[in-house]
Residue, then its C-alpha position, 0 to 999 in steps of 0.5 A: m670909125v665907132m659910130v655912136k648911137e643917137y637916143v631920142n628919149v630918157r625914161n625913169n620907169c619908177k611909180v614916184f613923185s620925186i621931191n628933191w629937197a634942200l632942207m637946210n644949208k649949215c653943214n659941219y664941212k667946207c669943202s672947197y669945191c662946194h659954194p658957201d650957199l651949200n654950208s654956210g648955214s646962211i638960211k633959217a632952216p623951215s619949222y616942223e610945223v610948215v615942213v610937215q604941212f608940205v609934206e602931207n600936201i605933196s604927199s596927197h598930191a603924188k598919190k592922186l597921180g597913183l604915185t608914191p611919195y619918194f623924198e630926197f634930202g640934201g644940204g648942208e649935212v641935213t642929219l644935224l637938222r634937230y627934228f630930222s629922225k621925226l621927219i623921217q618916221l613920219i613920212h615912213k608911217n604914211g607910206g613915203l620914201v625917204c632917200i637922203v645925202s649925208n657925209g656920214s658925219k653922224s654918230l654910230l647911233w644915229w644910223r642904227e636907230n634911223a636906218e629902217y627909216l631910210n630906203g636910200v642913202s647917197l654917203s659923199y666922202h670929201v677927201n680934205d674935210i672927212k674927220d674919220e675914215v674909220h667912222f665913215l666905213k662903220v656906217a657904211k656897213i650899218l647902212e649894208n646891212s639894213n635890207n630896206t636900204r639902198l646904199h650908195i658912195n660917191v667919192m668925190m674926186d678932188p684932181h688935186k687928191f686923185n690917187d688918195c680918193n681912188s685909194f680910198a674906193e679900192r678899201l671901200k669896195k673890199q669892205v663894203k657891198c653897195s655901189i661906188a662912183l668916182q665923182p667928178l666935180f663941176e666948177g659953180f657947183g652949188n652956185g647954180a651956175i654949172t660951167k664946165k667939169y674939172q680938169y682930169t688926165d684921160v687916164q683918170e677919166l678911164l678910172m671914173q668911167s670904169f669904177r663901179g662898187r659890189p652889188d649888194g644882194k639886196n632884193l629892193p625896188e628899181s633904183s629912180s638913177s637907173l633909166d631906160i634910153e631908146y635909141t633911133d633904131g629902136s634898141k632899147k638899154i638901161v643907164s644910170t644917172f651916172d652913166l650920163l654924166i661920166n660919159d657927158q651926155v648930159n646937154f639935153i637942149g631942145w628936148d621936152c623935160y618933165a621936170g616939174v611933171e613928175s618931180i619938183v626940187i625945193t631951195f634952202a628958202g623954201e622955193i619950189y622949182r622944176a629942177w636944179c637948173m631952175q628953168d622958167g622960175s619959181i613955181g611956188s614955196i613951201y610956205d604958200k597955202e595952195v602950189i599949182l604944179p606944171i601940167k607939161p614939159t618944157r623945153c629944155r635951155t640948159k647945157i649941162c644937167q648935172c644933177g641926178a635928180d634932173l637926169s631922172s625925169t623923163k626928157i625926149n628929143k621931139s624934133l628927132v622923133e618927127q624926123l624918124n616919124n616914131p611917135i613915142a607914147v608918153t604918159q600923161l600923168f595928169 
């Protein structure tokens, strides 16, 4: 019998303060596995003035901690927002980092003009809604050729079209050097109530676990999705947030979680939370004149930690650490 080592510590060593921001819920795709809250356009996006004011305030907060503000924008399809180019240029100019999640549908000209301001792009391939696979590949090539941009591609694995998704992923891997994930789908995504993974066969599960892209050869800082794990025997390993997700290692109930201390998330309505599980309730709004952020971790009560932004926050199994009589130093940010 193979013994599975238990781990006590998950840590992100990037020196950033992460702001994962659902900036708008308008999208030109209507994926069946995506809740209407994420694509209906039912919530008006904040004005440029409000966004800039909050960006400046939270950037100042991050820099006081000695951290780089790291903005992760998603939607909806954020590239549709009329002022988005101006916003990411402003953040870039002021020393912040920008990563976006996109379906890649914006024009090739837009990507060429804005690639230099994007430190990371996570493109999502949606088999049922994509308008032009050739266009998607051309966008990926533009980002592959951008020396400052880390490109990752999620192929959203619809169980009903699993083979089609896998076939595209194989073609993508041959044509573009970047990380690629065969992304499993979860019921309740976008509705604040992730319940369980869609049903896949054992063969499909193994394929999703093993599939990877190709190294891009770029000399870039460590990704925020790269995590250090420490095991009960003192050994350590570097894994990705996707590794945890695909191997069903995303239940941290009872652990101390530093979401809210190291990172925040922002909803379409501008409400600020520790993480996308929305545990502990709202801690403020982008419309507030002043936002007081947590200085202590919270005790996890969420069965499935599904979002990469949430998984990237430091997590410590304090009860297990105490049992081992092996205190782990946790960097206090305040």
